[in-house]
C-alpha positions in Angstrom: 168.5 166.1 55.3 168.5 162.7 55.9 168.6 162.0 59.5 168.9 158.3 61.1 167.3 159.0 64.5 168.3 156.0 67.2 166.1 156.2 70.6 163.0 154.4 71.7 161.7 157.6 72.7 158.4 157.7 70.5 158.1 162.0 71.2 161.8 163.8 72.1 160.1 166.7 72.2 158.8 169.7 73.7 156.0 170.5 71.1 153.9 167.6 70.1 154.2 168.8 66.2 158.0 168.1 66.5 158.1 165.3 63.8 156.0 167.5 61.5 158.4 170.3 62.1 161.3 168.7 60.9 159.1 167.6 57.9 158.3 170.7 56.7 161.6 172.0 56.7 162.5 168.8 54.6 164.0 166.6 57.1 163.6 163.5 56.1 163.9 161.3 59.4 163.9 157.4 59.8 163.3 156.2 63.3 165.2 153.2 64.8 164.6 152.0 68.9 167.9 150.0 69.2 171.4 150.2 68.4 171.3 147.1 66.9 169.5 148.2 64.0 171.1 151.3 63.4 174.3 149.5 63.2 172.3 147.8 59.8 172.1 150.8 58.6 175.3 152.1 59.1 176.3 151.0 55.9 174.0 151.8 53.7 175.2 156.2 54.1 171.5 157.1 53.1 171.2 159.5 56.1 174.1 162.4 56.6 173.6 162.3 60.7 172.7 160.0 63.1 171.2 161.0 66.6 171.7 158.6 69.2 170.1 158.2 72.1 172.9 158.0 74.8 170.5 155.8 77.7 170.6 153.2 75.0 172.2 149.7 75.4 175.2 150.4 73.5 175.3 153.6 72.4 178.9 153.7 73.1 179.9 151.0 71.2 178.3 152.8 68.4 179.1 156.3 68.4 183.3 154.7 68.3 181.7 152.8 65.7 180.2 155.5 63.6 183.1 157.4 64.1 185.6 155.5 62.3 182.8 155.4 59.5 182.2 158.5 58.7 185.5 160.1 59.4 186.1 160.8 55.6 182.3 160.7 54.4 181.2 164.2 56.1 178.3 162.3 58.1 177.8 164.0 61.6 176.7 162.5 64.8 174.7 164.1 67.8 174.5 162.4 71.2 171.5 163.3 73.0 170.4 162.4 76.5 167.8 163.4 79.3 169.9 161.9 82.0 173.6 163.4 81.3 174.9 166.5 82.9 177.0 169.0 81.1 180.0 167.6 82.8 179.5 163.9 81.5 178.8 165.2 78.0 182.2 167.5 78.1 183.8 163.6 79.7 182.5 161.9 76.6 183.9 164.7 74.1 187.3 163.6 74.5 186.9 159.8 73.8 186.9 158.3 70.8 183.3 158.3 70.3 182.9 162.1 71.1 179.8 163.4 68.9 180.1 166.3 66.6 177.4 168.1 68.9 175.7 166.5 72.4 171.8 167.5 72.7 169.2 167.8 75.7 166.4 165.6 75.2 163.5 166.5 74.9 164.2 169.8 72.8 162.0 172.2 70.5 162.1 171.0 67.0 163.3 174.1 66.3 166.7 174.2 68.5 167.5 170.7 67.1 166.9 172.5 63.6 169.4 174.9 64.7 171.3 172.4 66.0 171.8 170.2 62.2 172.2 173.7 60.4 175.1 174.6 62.6 176.7 171.3 62.1 176.7 171.5 58.3 177.3 175.0 57.9 173.9 176.2 56.6 170.9 178.4 57.1 167.8 175.9 58.3 165.8 176.9 55.2 168.9 175.2 53.5 168.6 171.7 54.9 166.1 170.9 52.8 168.7 171.0 49.9 
């Protein structure tokens, strides 16, 4: 499993070893701090999932772009926020840039693994494949 993580926050976890937990499960994460950097990576298709922090400048337009690009190739989008309410997530789910899933940050790394396995319809153990 390969993830493009678009977030300026270096530690979005409730546990200090969050990145290592993902690594131990075979999840390869490329972290970029800006939407502009993420947009450069979109055409390369070297990830299965993109997580975008809602608070980043340009996040809404990136989500619209992702949904258009990913419509036929199976890649998925997660929108994460430390500030958004459930109602804001619900309202966003009705837009052109709706994410496949929504997440609150900070989160436990195991919660992220469960979210990803649910999106792709596999067990957490199968993520490495």
